[in-house]
Each structure stands twice: as structure tokens, then as C-alpha cells.
C-alpha positions in Angstrom: -0.1 0.0 0.0 1.6 3.1 -1.3 1.0 6.3 1.1 1.5 8.7 -1.5 -1.1 7.2 -3.6 -3.8 7.4 -0.7 -2.8 10.8 0.0 -3.3 11.8 -3.7 -6.8 10.2 -3.7 -7.8 12.3 -0.7 -6.3 15.6 -2.0 -8.7 18.6 -2.2 -11.5 16.4 -0.7 -10.4 16.7 3.1 -7.1 18.7 3.2 -5.8 21.9 1.6 -2.7 21.8 -0.6 -0.2 22.9 2.2 -1.4 20.3 4.8 -1.3 17.7 2.0 2.3 18.6 1.0 3.4 18.4 4.7 1.7 15.0 5.3 3.1 13.7 2.0 6.6 14.8 2.9 6.4 13.1 6.3 5.0 9.9 4.8 7.8 10.0 2.1 10.3 10.2 5.0 8.7 7.3 6.6 8.7 5.3 3.6 12.5 6.0 3.0 13.0 5.0 6.8 11.2 1.7 6.0 13.2 1.0 2.9 16.5 1.7 5.0 15.4 -0.6 7.7 14.7 -3.3 5.2 18.1 -2.9 3.8 19.6 -2.9 7.3 17.7 -6.2 8.0 18.9 -7.8 4.9 22.5 -6.7 5.9 22.0 -8.1 9.5 20.7 -11.4 8.2 23.8 -11.6 5.9 26.0 -10.8 8.8 24.2 -13.2 11.1 24.7 -16.0 8.6 28.5 -15.3 8.5 28.6 -15.3 12.2 26.8 -18.7 12.3 29.5 -20.0 10.0 32.2 -18.4 12.0 31.0 -19.9 15.3 30.9 -23.3 13.6 34.4 -23.0 12.6 35.4 -21.8 16.0 33.6 -24.7 17.5 35.6 -27.0 15.3 38.8 -25.4 16.2 37.8 -25.5 19.9 37.1 -29.3 19.6 40.5 -29.8 18.1 42.1 -27.8 20.6 40.4 -29.8 23.4 41.6 -33.0 21.8 45.1 -31.6 21.6 45.1 -30.5 25.3 43.8 -33.8 26.5 46.5 -35.6 24.4 49.1 -33.2 25.9 47.9 -33.7 29.4 48.2 -37.5 28.9 51.6 -37.1 27.7 52.4 -34.7 30.7 51.1 -37.4 33.0 53.4 -39.9 31.4 56.3 -37.4 31.7 55.3 -36.8 35.5 55.2 -40.6 35.8 58.7 -41.1 34.4 60.0 -38.0 36.3 58.6 -39.6 39.5 60.9 -42.7 39.1 63.9 -42.2 41.2 67.1 -43.0 39.6 67.5 -46.6 39.8 70.5 -48.7 40.9 72.6 -50.5 38.5 71.4 -53.8 39.8 67.8 -52.7 39.2 68.7 -51.5 35.7 70.3 -54.7 35.1 67.2 -56.6 36.1 65.0 -54.3 33.8 67.5 -54.9 31.0 67.2 -58.7 31.5 63.4 -58.2 30.9 64.2 -56.1 27.8 66.5 -58.6 26.3 64.3 -61.4 26.6 60.4 -60.6 26.7 59.0 -58.0 28.9 56.1 -60.1 29.5 57.8 -63.1 30.8 57.8 -64.2 34.4 61.1 -64.3 35.9 61.8 -66.1 39.2 64.4 -65.0 41.6 66.7 -68.0 40.8 66.4 -67.0 37.0 67.6 -63.5 37.7 70.4 -64.8 40.0 71.6 -67.2 37.3 71.5 -64.6 34.5 73.2 -61.6 36.5 76.5 -61.7 38.3 75.4 -60.0 41.5 74.8 -61.4 44.9 71.6 -62.6 46.3 71.5 -59.7 48.7 72.0 -57.2 45.8 69.3 -59.0 43.8 66.7 -58.7 46.5 67.6 -55.2 47.3 67.1 -54.2 43.6 63.8 -56.3 43.4 62.5 -54.4 46.4 63.6 -51.2 44.7 61.7 -52.1 41.6 58.6 -53.1 43.6 58.7 -49.7 45.4 59.0 -48.0 42.1 56.0 -49.9 40.8 58.2 -51.4 38.0 57.8 -55.2 38.7 54.9 -56.9 40.5 54.9 -60.3 42.5 53.1 -62.7 40.4 53.4 -66.1 42.0 55.5 -68.2 44.3 57.4 -71.4 43.3 58.5 -73.5 46.4 61.8 -74.6 44.7 62.7 -71.6 42.6 61.2 -68.5 44.7 59.0 -65.7 43.8 58.1 -64.9 40.1 57.9 -61.3 39.0 56.5 -59.6 35.9 56.8 -56.1 34.6 54.2 -53.6 35.2 52.9 -51.1 32.5 55.1 -48.4 34.0 58.2 -50.6 33.6 57.3 -51.2 30.0 56.9 -47.4 29.2 60.3 -47.0 31.2 62.0 -49.5 28.9 60.6 -48.1 25.8 62.0 -44.7 26.5 65.4 -45.9 27.8 
């Protein structure tokens, strides 16, 4: 509905020319404002669509960063775990290398460790205690003739892969 057309229809019927021109000017300004608001609305819609796309991209980047942070935290935990290991004695290192040379999942008995390494029983037992305190080996079973059996823990396996 065009306001100018309506005003032209009622000209000279109700209003004099001066009042009519004032009203027409006011309505023309109002029509210009409506057109400007329509253009602004279209621009805001376009801007909103761009912002929605940008939010989606930022969400994707955030998810990737969250994943990266989780991986770094896991790695930091592993490094902290490694750093928490006290320096191992030469005998304890020799026992770990015995596992590494064979198969790290193998169960070793105290007598096997004694036979494979040239350390005294007391040194071997002290090193086994040290490795147990560091959660590097765990007691698996006991054999009456050959002694306790030990296996590596996950922490020791990680340690061996890094050293």
C-alpha cells in the first residue's frame, strides 16, 4: 500500500494543499526509513549467517584444541610418571634390561635372575625391592623350589621403551 497514492486520492477532498504537502513529505520520509530498515535487516541477516559459519568454525577449532590439550595432558602425565621414578641402581637397571633382552612379558623367578646376572643374592633382593617400590615389577606367584616370580608393570614397559 503506497501512502503517496492514498494521499493523492484524498487531496482537495479533505485537506488543503499546504497540509497535504506536509503530510506527503512526512510519509515519504517514513517510507524512506522503512526502505532503509529493510536494507539494514537484509545486511543483518547476511551478517548473522556469516557469524553462524564463524561460530561453527570456531567450535571445530575448539574441539581440535580440546583434543590436543587432552593428548598433551596425557603426555604430561606420562612425563610426570617418568620423572617420579627415582634414579635406579645399577642392579635394578640390570634386572630391567634382563626383561628387555628377553620378553618384557615373561615371568622371571628370583633364581633365574640370580643365574642370569653376576650379582649377589642380597643385591638382587634389594634391587627387586627397589623395583617393587617404584612399581616397575609386581609379584606374580611363588614357586616352592625356585622362589617368587615377577612380571613387569605397564610403568616399567613404558620406562623400557624410553630408555
